[in-house]
C-alpha positions in Angstrom: -17.8 57.9 -21.2 -16.5 58.2 -17.7 -14.1 56.1 -15.7 -11.4 54.7 -17.9 -13.8 54.5 -20.9 -16.6 52.8 -19.1 -20.1 54.3 -19.5 -22.5 54.8 -16.7 -25.3 52.3 -16.7 -28.7 53.7 -15.5 -26.9 56.4 -13.5 -25.4 53.7 -11.2 -22.0 54.9 -12.0 -22.9 58.5 -11.1 -24.0 57.3 -7.6 -20.7 55.3 -7.3 -18.8 58.4 -8.2 -20.5 60.4 -5.4 -19.3 57.9 -2.8 -15.7 58.4 -1.5 -14.7 60.6 -4.4 -11.1 60.8 -3.2 -10.7 57.0 -3.5 -12.3 57.0 -6.9 -10.0 59.8 -8.1 -7.0 57.9 -6.8 -8.1 54.7 -8.6 -8.7 56.7 -11.8 -5.1 58.1 -11.6 -3.8 54.6 -10.9 -5.6 53.2 -13.9 -4.5 56.1 -16.2 -0.8 55.5 -15.1 -1.1 51.7 -15.6 -2.4 52.0 -19.1 0.0 54.8 -20.3 2.6 53.8 -22.8 5.7 52.5 -21.1 7.9 49.5 -21.6 4.7 47.9 -22.9 2.6 50.1 -25.3 -0.9 51.1 -24.2 -2.5 49.1 -27.0 -0.8 45.9 -25.8 -1.8 46.7 -22.2 -5.4 47.0 -23.4 -5.2 43.6 -25.1 -3.8 42.1 -21.9 -6.7 43.7 -20.0 -9.3 42.2 -22.5 -7.7 38.8 -22.0 -7.7 39.1 -18.2 -11.3 40.4 -18.2 -12.3 37.2 -20.0 -10.6 35.1 -17.4 -12.1 37.1 -14.5 -15.4 37.2 -16.4 -16.0 40.9 -15.7 -18.6 42.0 -18.3 -17.9 45.7 -17.7 -14.2 45.2 -18.0 -14.7 43.2 -21.3 -16.8 46.0 -22.7 -14.7 48.9 -21.5 -11.3 47.5 -22.4 -12.5 46.2 -25.8 -13.6 49.7 -26.6 -10.3 51.2 -25.3 -8.2 48.6 -27.2 -10.0 49.5 -30.5 -9.5 53.2 -29.8 -5.8 52.5 -29.4 -5.7 50.8 -32.8 -6.2 47.1 -31.9 -7.7 45.0 -34.7 -10.5 42.5 -34.2 -8.0 39.8 -35.0 -5.7 41.0 -32.3 -8.6 41.1 -29.8 -9.7 37.6 -30.7 -6.2 36.3 -30.4 -5.9 37.8 -26.9 -9.2 36.2 -26.0 -8.0 32.8 -27.3 -4.9 33.2 -25.2 -7.1 33.8 -22.1 -9.2 30.8 -23.0 -6.2 28.6 -23.3 -4.9 29.8 -19.9 -8.2 29.2 -18.3 -8.5 25.7 -19.7 -4.9 25.0 -18.8 -5.6 25.9 -15.2 -8.5 23.5 -15.1 -6.4 20.7 -16.5 -3.5 21.3 -14.1 -6.0 21.5 -11.2 -7.3 18.0 -12.1 -4.1 16.7 -10.4 -5.7 17.9 -7.1 -8.8 15.9 -7.8 -6.9 12.8 -8.8 -4.7 13.0 -5.7 -7.9 13.4 -3.5 -9.5 10.4 -5.3 -6.5 8.2 -4.7 -6.2 9.3 -1.0 -10.0 8.7 -0.5 -9.9 5.3 -2.1 -6.8 4.3 -0.1 -8.6 5.3 3.2 -11.7 3.3 2.2 -9.6 0.2 1.6 -8.0 0.6 5.1 
């Protein structure tokens, strides 16, 4: 495994690592520091990352952070619960954004009547 627990796929990652290595190294250090135990334990940070990865729909992030969460001691139940939280947040955003569509519908219908 390379960068933050993510494996290279078909050597694409190796090519990526050849380009601008100083920026890649800075990002690796940033990532390492973010996921280090602090006020929030590393395992919890990985569970958050798994949830966020589902909302952003990043396949590589889902795979990598799921592996890292398991490595940090997360259970399958904890991972699924984090994923359900992400699903609720994504659905909640869709519902709340419906207000924009309703407002637009009302405004459009008002203009048509005028």
